[in-house]
C-alpha positions in Angstrom: -14.9 7.4 15.6 -15.6 10.0 12.9 -12.9 11.4 10.6 -13.1 14.7 12.5 -12.6 12.9 15.8 -9.7 10.8 14.5 -7.9 14.0 13.3 -8.6 16.2 16.3 -6.2 14.3 18.6 -3.1 16.4 19.5 0.4 15.2 18.5 1.4 15.1 22.2 -1.7 13.0 23.1 -0.7 10.5 20.3 2.8 10.3 21.7 1.5 9.5 25.1 -0.9 6.9 23.6 2.0 5.3 21.7 3.9 4.8 24.9 0.9 3.5 26.8 0.2 1.0 24.1 3.6 -0.6 24.4 3.4 -0.5 28.2 0.2 -2.6 28.0 2.0 -4.8 25.5 5.0 -5.4 27.8 2.8 -6.1 30.8 1.1 -8.9 28.8 4.4 -10.3 27.5 5.7 -11.9 30.8 5.4 -15.3 29.2 7.4 -14.4 26.1 6.5 -13.1 22.7 5.7 -15.1 19.5 5.8 -13.1 16.2 3.2 -14.4 13.8 4.8 -13.7 10.4 8.4 -14.3 9.6 8.5 -11.9 6.5 10.1 -8.5 6.3 7.8 -6.9 8.7 8.2 -9.7 11.2 12.1 -9.6 11.0 12.0 -5.8 11.6 9.8 -6.3 14.6 12.1 -9.0 16.0 15.2 -6.8 15.4 13.5 -3.8 17.2 12.5 -6.0 20.2 16.0 -7.3 20.5 17.5 -3.8 20.5 15.2 -3.3 23.4 16.5 -6.3 25.2 13.8 -8.7 24.4 14.3 -11.8 22.1 11.1 -13.4 20.8 10.4 -17.1 21.6 9.8 -17.9 17.9 8.4 -16.9 14.7 5.2 -18.6 13.7 4.8 -18.9 10.0 3.0 -21.4 7.8 5.5 -21.3 4.9 6.5 -24.9 4.7 10.1 -24.1 3.7 10.6 -22.1 6.9 9.3 -24.7 9.4 12.1 -26.0 11.5 14.6 -23.3 10.4 15.8 -20.2 12.2 15.9 -16.5 11.1 18.4 -14.3 12.8 18.8 -17.0 15.5 15.0 -17.1 16.3 13.4 -20.5 15.6 10.6 -20.7 13.1 7.7 -23.2 13.4 4.2 -23.5 12.0 1.3 -21.5 13.6 -0.4 -24.8 14.9 2.8 -25.9 16.5 3.5 -22.4 18.0 -0.1 -22.4 19.5 0.3 -25.9 20.8 3.5 -24.9 22.6 2.8 -21.3 23.8 -0.9 -20.6 23.6 -1.4 -20.5 27.4 1.4 -18.1 28.3 2.9 -16.2 25.4 1.7 -13.0 23.8 1.3 -13.6 20.1 1.8 -10.5 17.9 0.6 -10.5 14.3 3.6 -9.3 12.2 2.2 -9.8 8.8 -0.5 -8.2 6.7 -1.5 -10.9 4.2 -3.8 -8.4 2.4 -5.0 -11.1 -0.1 -6.2 -13.4 2.8 -8.2 -11.3 5.1 -5.5 -9.1 6.5 -4.6 -8.7 10.2 -8.1 -9.2 11.3 -8.1 -12.8 9.9 -4.8 -13.5 11.5 -6.1 -12.5 14.9 -9.1 -14.7 14.4 -6.8 -17.6 13.5 -5.0 -17.1 16.8 -8.3 -17.1 18.8 -9.5 -20.2 17.0 -6.3 -22.0 18.0 -6.9 -21.1 21.6 -4.2 -18.4 22.0 -5.1 -16.6 25.1 -3.4 -13.3 24.3 -3.0 -11.8 20.8 -2.3 -8.3 19.4 -0.7 -6.7 16.4 2.9 -5.5 15.7 1.8 -1.9 16.1 2.6 -1.5 19.8 6.1 -2.7 19.1 6.4 -0.4 16.1 5.1 2.6 17.9 7.7 2.3 20.6 10.8 0.6 19.0 12.7 2.3 16.3 13.3 0.5 13.0 9.9 -0.8 12.1 8.2 2.2 10.7 7.2 3.4 8.3 5.9 0.3 6.6 3.6 0.7 3.6 0.7 2.8 5.1 1.7 2.4 8.8 3.6 5.1 10.6 3.6 6.6 14.2 0.2 8.2 15.0 2.0 11.4 16.2 3.9 11.6 12.9 0.7 11.2 10.9 -1.1 13.8 13.0 1.5 16.4 12.2 -0.3 16.5 8.9 -3.8 16.5 10.2 -4.8 19.7 8.4 -3.8 18.2 5.1 -5.7 15.1 5.8 -8.8 17.1 6.8 -8.5 18.9 3.4 -8.4 15.5 1.6 -11.5 14.4 3.6 -13.4 17.1 2.0 -12.4 16.2 -1.6 -14.1 12.8 -1.9 -17.2 12.7 -4.1 -19.2 9.9 -2.5 -19.9 8.1 0.8 -17.9 5.0 -0.2 -14.9 7.2 -0.5 -15.5 9.1 2.7 -16.0 5.9 4.7 -12.9 4.3 3.1 -10.8 7.3 4.1 -12.2 7.1 7.7 -11.4 3.4 8.0 -7.9 4.0 6.7 -7.4 6.6 9.5 -8.8 4.3 12.1 -6.3 1.5 11.6 -3.4 3.8 11.0 -4.0 6.1 14.0 -5.8 3.7 16.4 -4.6 0.2 15.4 -8.3 -0.5 14.9 -8.2 -3.1 12.2 -11.8 -4.0 12.7 -12.5 -0.5 11.1 -10.2 -1.2 8.1 -12.4 -1.0 5.0 -13.4 -4.2 3.1 -12.0 -4.7 -0.3 -14.0 -3.7 -3.3 -13.9 -5.3 -6.8 -12.8 -4.0 -10.2 -9.4 -2.5 -9.3 -8.5 0.4 -11.6 -11.8 0.0 -13.5 -14.5 0.5 -10.9 -17.8 0.1 -12.6 -19.8 2.0 -10.1 -17.9 5.2 -10.8 -16.2 5.0 -14.2 -17.6 5.0 -17.7 -15.8 2.9 -20.4 -14.2 4.5 -23.4 -13.9 2.2 -26.4 -11.2 4.5 -27.9 -9.1 4.4 -24.7 -5.4 5.4 -25.0 -4.1 3.7 -21.9 -0.8 4.5 -20.1 0.1 1.6 -17.7 2.7 2.8 -15.3 4.1 -0.1 -13.3 2.7 -2.6 -15.9 4.5 -5.6 -14.3 3.8 -8.7 -16.6 0.5 -7.3 -18.0 -1.8 -8.2 -15.1 -3.8 -5.0 -15.3 -4.1 -5.4 -19.0 -5.3 -8.9 -18.9 -8.2 -7.8 -16.6 -9.2 -4.7 -18.4 -13.0 -4.8 -19.0 -13.0 -3.1 -22.3 -10.5 -3.0 -25.2 -7.9 -0.2 -25.6 -7.0 1.5 -28.9 -3.4 2.1 -27.7 -1.5 1.0 -24.7 1.9 2.3 -23.5 3.1 -0.1 -20.9 5.9 1.2 -18.7 7.9 -1.4 -16.8 11.6 -1.2 -15.6 12.1 -4.9 -14.7 13.7 -6.6 -17.7 12.0 -9.9 -17.0 8.7 -8.4 -16.7 9.2 -6.2 -19.7 9.9 -9.3 -21.7 6.7 -11.0 -20.7 4.9 -7.8 -21.7 6.3 -7.8 -25.1 5.4 -11.6 -25.4 1.8 -10.7 -24.8 1.8 -8.8 -28.1 -1.5 -7.5 -29.4 -2.4 -4.4 -31.5 -1.5 -1.0 -30.2 0.9 -2.4 -27.4 4.1 -0.5 -26.9 6.5 -1.4 -24.0 8.9 1.1 -22.4 11.6 -0.4 -20.2 12.1 2.5 -17.8 11.1 4.0 -14.4 8.8 7.1 -14.1 9.8 10.1 -12.2 9.6 13.9 -12.0 12.7 14.4 -14.0 14.9 12.4 -16.5 17.8 10.5 -15.2 19.1 7.0 -14.1 18.4 5.0 -10.9 19.5 1.8 -9.2 16.8 -0.8 -9.4 16.3 -4.3 -7.8 14.9 -6.4 -10.6 13.5 -9.6 -9.4 11.0 -10.5 -12.1 8.2 -10.3 -9.5 5.9 -7.7 -8.0 8.6 -7.0 -5.4 10.9 -5.3 -8.0 11.6 -1.8 -7.0 13.9 1.2 -6.9 16.9 0.5 -4.5 20.3 2.1 -3.9 21.6 -1.4 -3.5 20.0 -2.7 -6.7 22.1 -4.6 -9.3 20.6 -2.8 -12.2 20.8 0.8 -13.4 17.8 1.8 -15.4 16.7 4.9 -17.2 14.2 7.2 -15.6 11.8 9.2 -17.8 8.9 11.4 -17.3 5.3 10.9 -18.6 5.5 14.4 -20.2 8.5 13.3 -22.2 7.3 9.8 -22.9 4.0 10.8 -24.5 5.2 14.0 -26.1 2.2 15.4 -28.1 -0.1 12.5 -27.6 -3.2 12.6 -25.4 -3.7 9.5 -23.2 -7.2 9.1 -21.9 -6.3 6.9 -18.9 -3.2 6.9 -16.7 -2.7 4.1 -14.2 0.2 4.3 -11.7 1.4 1.5 -9.3 5.2 2.2 -9.3 6.2 1.1 -5.7 6.3 4.4 -4.0 7.2 6.6 -6.9 3.6 7.6 -7.6 3.8 11.3 -6.6 7.1 11.8 -8.5 5.6 10.2 -11.6 2.5 12.5 -11.3 4.8 15.5 -11.0 6.6 14.3 -14.2 3.2 14.2 -15.9 1.9 17.8 -15.0 1.7 19.1 -18.7 0.1 15.9 -19.9 -2.5 15.9 -17.2 -3.4 19.6 -17.8 -3.4 19.1 -21.6 -5.2 15.8 -21.9 -7.4 15.7 -18.7 -7.3 11.8 -18.5 -8.7 9.5 -16.0 -6.1 8.8 -13.3 -6.0 5.7 -11.1 -3.0 6.0 -8.7 -2.0 3.8 -5.8 -1.8 5.4 -2.3 -0.5 2.5 -0.2 3.3 2.4 -0.6 4.2 5.2 1.7 2.1 6.7 4.6 2.2 10.3 3.2 0.6 9.2 -0.1 -2.7 9.2 1.6 -2.7 13.1 1.5 0.0 14.3 -0.9 -1.3 12.5 -3.9 -5.0 13.5 -3.6 -3.9 17.1 -2.9 -1.7 17.2 -5.9 -4.5 15.7 -8.2 -6.9 18.3 -6.9 -4.5 21.0 -7.7 -3.5 19.8 -11.3 -7.0 18.5 -12.2 -9.4 20.9 -10.6 -12.3 19.9 -12.7 -12.0 16.2 -11.9 -14.1 14.2 -9.4 -12.0 12.3 -6.7 -12.9 8.9 -5.4 -11.2 6.4 -3.2 -11.5 2.6 -3.3 -9.6 -0.2 -1.6 -9.0 -3.5 -3.3 -7.2 -5.6 -0.7 -7.3 -5.8 3.2 -5.8 -3.3 5.5 -5.3 -0.5 2.9 -3.3 -2.5 0.4 -4.3 -1.7 -3.2 -5.8 1.6 -2.1 -6.4 3.6 -5.2 -7.4 7.2 -5.7 -9.4 7.8 -8.9 -9.5 11.3 -10.5 -12.2 11.2 -13.2 -13.4 14.0 -15.5 -17.2 14.5 -15.1 -17.9 13.2 -18.6 -16.4 9.8 -17.7 -18.2 9.5 -14.4 -21.1 7.1 -14.1 -23.2 10.0 -12.7 -21.8 13.1 -14.5 -22.3 16.5 -12.9 
């Protein structure tokens, strides 16, 4: 389906389709349900099913430490064992993304290769049973289509065919559960060589710097790096990297200055959380850089990307930097962030690239014409 066709469906039609998808799911589940994936998404799907009066037969998960255990009273076994026991009668529902290992499509193929007769994804459950969505880019199709006009505006902003096709593929899996249309990952996250020219004098602001993973893979040297990372353990590893021009700020980025609760795990799972044990300062990019002129701003801040951009409004207008910002933490990021970038940086060219499966590591790039590989 084209982008226009995907966005032309009415909200009411989408609601009916959501219910029909779960009805088909239920009709196939007479032999029980096995959830393939015992992580956060799988546990949310299991809880939603139970609230509807259905308890899954098991979780199938290949984490060795989970094999033979139980989660919320539901047994966990390896995928081969689950297939051996239930492949003939059960409905297997993929409830994990694994964006680094082929995504949902690869999980469905695994089930087919093991002889599982019936397989689907978690989305029919999520579209019917409360408590699963939103989850990263996934939400109810009817909810997404309430913003069809905004998404149509965004579709017109992209500057190349790869971006337009990536956007269409994102809509296909989010609106239609068509993971076969989810775009394939592309290389060079944050520094795509096909669209971005290097700058040997780069002043780089790394928002959500983690332990320096982006900096270690940068394809050209930077004259200055301001690495912003609220997790104390990750910030310590950043400082240990050292290097000329590296400055570390242990804070969160937002639209206004303040404080926030934070769950610091020392991993990529660290994020803002009302139940977090830490209280960390929140600053704005405008305040942080003061009169400086960063040439490149990267943002991967676990769902706070739009707020961080709103707190960078004056810096963006003054410096006109390259911006690389993640769009996959919340469903609405797909349209709110590109629209904001087009408003604040009207002369920039907008591109879209995905760097992992099923929309994970989806990044919007706003690039001034002089930094584009093909200026103009």
